[in-house]
N, C-alpha and C positions, 0 to 999 in steps of 0.2 A: 303823150310823148315819152318814149323810152329814155333811160339814163345808162350812164356807165357807171358801174359800181366798183370800187376798189376796196378790198379788205384785207387786213393784216393783224397779226397777234402782236401784242406788246405787254409790258408790264405797267403796273401802276406809276412807277418812277418816271418811265419813258413817255407816258401819255400825253403830257403837255407839249413836248417837243413834236411828237407825231402831228398832234391836232393843229399846232401852229403852222407846221410845214402844209399840211393839207389845206387849211385855211388860205395860206399865202398863194398857193396855186390855184385858188378859184374853186374850191369844193362848195357845192350848193348846200350841203348838210353833212354833218359829222355825228354818228352815233356811236354808243359803245355797249357791248353785252359781255356777259360773264364768260370768259372762255372755257372754264371747267364745268360748265353745266349747260344742258340742252334747254330751249327756251321753255319746255314744259315744268323744268324743275330748277329754274334760275333762282341764285341766291339773292334774296331780297336785300335792298339797301334801305334800312329803316330811316326814321327822321333823323336828320343829323342836328348836331349842335350849331350854335350861331357861328357863322363863318366857315363851317366845316363843310368840304365836298367829298364824301366817303366814296372810294371806288374799290372795284375788286383788285386783287393782287395780280391777276392775268386777265387780260380782256382781248376781245376782238374789236378793232375800230372798223367802221363801215362808213366810206364817204361816196356821196353821189356827185358825178359831173355830167355835163350835157352829153347827150348820146353821141354826138360826133367829135367829142374830145379824142385826141390821139394818145393812146396808152402809152407809146414809147416817149413822146414829147413830155406827158405828165411825170414819168419817172426820171427823165433827165432833169426836169425842173425841180422835183422833190430831191434828187441828188445834189442838185446846186444849192439848195436852199439850206439843206443840213446834211453835209456828206458824212456825219459821224453816226447816222442811223441806219439801220439795216433795211434796205429797201429790197432785197433780192427775194424776199418772201412774199411780196405783194401779189395778189390775185385780182384779175379784172373779169367782169361779166357784164352782159347787157340784162337790164331789167325793165319790165314794163311798167308804165305808170299805172296808178289806180286810185280809186277815191279813198285815200288813207283815213281819212276821219270817219267815212262810212264803215270801212273794214274794222276800225278800232271800235267803234260803237256796237257793231254787230257781235262783238265778243261777249257783251254784257246781256245778261237775261234777269228777270226778276228773281229775287232770292228772299226766302222766308227765315225768319229767326224766332224761335218761340212759338206761341200760338197765334199771335195777331200781327207782328212786325214784319213788313215787307220793304225792301229796298229795290226800287223800280227806276230803271234809266227811263229818261224823258220821254223817249220814243217808243215805249212798250207799254201795255196795259196789264193788268193782274192776269194771271193764267186762268183759264177755264176752272171752275170749281173753287176758287178762293172766295171766301165770305166777304165780298166788297163792303158791305155794310159794317162789319166789325173789324176791319183791317186797319192797322196803323201804317199807312202808306207814307214813305219818304221818297221823293222823287229826286234823283241826282243826274247830273250831267257828268259821265266819267272823264270827259275830256278836261273838265275843271277840277273835280274833286281830288284830293290827295288820298281820300280813303273811299271805298265804293261798298265796303261789308264783305269783300272777297277774303280778306285776311283773317287768319284765325283769331288774331288778337281783337279785332273788331267784332269778329262774329261772337266771341265770348261775352263781350260787353253788350252786345244787342240782346243776346239770349237772357243776360242777367236784367236788364231794363224791362224786358217783356215779362219775366218772372215777377219783378216788383209790381208791375201795372196788375197782374192777376191777384196778388196778395193785397191790393189797395194801398200800396206805400207810394204810388207816383201821383195819384189824382189830387190836383190843387198845390203840389209841391213846387218848391225852387230847386234847381238842379245846376250843379257846377260841373262842366266838361273841361277838364284841365289837361291842356294839350290837344285842342279841338280839331286841328287839321281841318277837314272839309266841313265839320260841324256835325256830322253824321249822328253821333251819339246824343247831342243835344236836341237835335231835330227829331229824333226818334222818341226822347222822352217827353218832348212837347206833343207829339202825335199820339203818344200813349196816355196823355191826360196832365202832364205836368203843367203848372201855370206860367212858369217862367224859366228862362235857362240863360246862364252866363258862359261864355266860351272864352278861354284863356289860352293863348298860344304865342311863342316867341318869334314866329314868321309872320310878318305883315301880310304876306300872300295868303296864309291859312284864314287870316281874318276877312280878307276880301272874299275867299271862296266860301266861307261860312255865311257872310252877309248875302252873298249871291243865292246861295242854296236856300237861305231863310226866305228871301223874296219868292223864289220859284215855289216855295212849299206853302206860301200864304201865312207864315208866321213871324214876319220880321218885326212886328211890333212886341213879341213876346220873347226876344232874345236879344242880348247885347254881348259884344265881344270886345276884349281888351288884350293888349300886351301885359306881361307880367307885372312890369313897374307900374302900370296904370290900373290894375285891378283892384277894385274897391274891396276893403277888408269885411268880410261878412261870414256867417256861418250857414251851411245848407242841410236839409235833411237827407239829400242824396248828392253823393260826389262820385264821379268816374274819372279816371286818370288812365288813358292808354298811351303809356311813353315807354322808356325802357327801365329795366330792373335798377341799372346804376342810377338814373334819376329819381326813380320811386324812392330808393333808399336815401339819397341825398335830401329830397324834399319831404321825408317823413314828417318832420315837425310841422312844415307849412301846410301840407295837405291834412293832418289830424287837427289843426287849428280850424280848417274851412268845415269840418264836420260837425253838425250840432249834436249835443249829447242824445244818444239813442239813435242818432242818423246812421245811414247805410253808406258804405264805401266799396267800390270795385277797382282794384288795380290791375293792369294788363300790360302786355308787352314783355312778359317774363318768359325767357325761355326755360324749358324743363331742366331742372337742376339748381335753377336760381330762386326758386320759390323759398326755401328754407330761410335764406338771408332775409328775404322781403318779409316773411312771417314774423321772423324774430326782431326786425326793426319796429314792426308796428303792434307788437304784443302788448306793450306798455299802454296803449291808448285804445285798443280794440279787444272786444271779446267775440266769441263765436267765429274766429278766424277760420277760414277753410280755404284750400286751393283746388281748383278743377282744371282739367287739362283738356286741350283740342290740339291734335297733331303734336308739334313739338313746342307748344305754347302753353303757358298757365295763366289763370287769373285767380287773384286773392280777393276775397271778400270779408267783410267784418262789420260789426256794430259798434258805434262809439261808446266808451264806457261813460255812465252818467255821472 
C-alpha cells in the first residue's frame, strides 16, 4: 500500500511542536534526518546521557499518512492545531510501500576486523574465502543492536581485541566492556578466547540487547550485564570503553581502578583533536600509552602501571 509523505525543514527548537502537530492529525510515523548532510554522510548522534535526546540543529521531518489522505485537509488541520508554525514550506509526495525491515537488513554485510574477527548479520554467511575454522564470528541483528561494527570507534576496538588475541592476551581472561551498547565488544572478546565478560551500560535497553545477542551467539552463560550502580567492584586484565571523550576523562579514576596491574585498556569514542586530553588524564595510571586513528576518530591504549 502506498503512503502520502509530508516533509518539512525545522530547527531543533521547533521540532517538538511540529512533531506534536503531525501526531495530532494522524501521522502513522514521524522520522528525523540531518538537514545539513546527505544520507551517505549524515552526522552521527552518539550515545546520549541519561534522559538526553540529542538532535541536529537543523533537520528534515518526514511524516507518513494513508495514501488517500487529502493534502489540503491535512494542511488546514495542521494550521488549526498550531497556527504559530510555518506550514507553507511543506512538501507532499506519494511513496510506495516496501519491506522496510528487509531493505534495512540488506544494507549490512559481513565485516572483518583484524585477522580473525568477523561481525556477521544473522541472515548472512561468511564470505567465500574466509577461514571459517579460525574465524571468531559474532552474529548480530542490526535491527536490534545499537552497534554493528560499522562505526570507526567500534572498528578500532574490535581491531585491538583481535590483536590482543593474536598476542595471547585474551585467552582465558576476564574482560570488562564499559558502555557495552549491543555487547559487540564483549561478544567479540568471548569469541576470541576470553573466559568471561562483564558489560556495563546506563541504558537498560542496551543490557537487553546485549543479553539477546549473547543468546544468539551461544555465550549467554559466559557474560553478565549491569547498570553502573549495580556493577560488582572487580579488576580485569582487559578493559575496553567505547564512550565519549568527556565521559572517559570524567571516569578516568573509575576505569583505572577496574584494570588489574599489568592489564590492558582501550579507550574509544574520541574525536581527533581530543586525544591529548585523554592521554594526559590517564598518564598517571598507565604506561605505553598510544593513540591510533581511523577516519576522524581516535583510540587510546595503555598498560596499567604495576
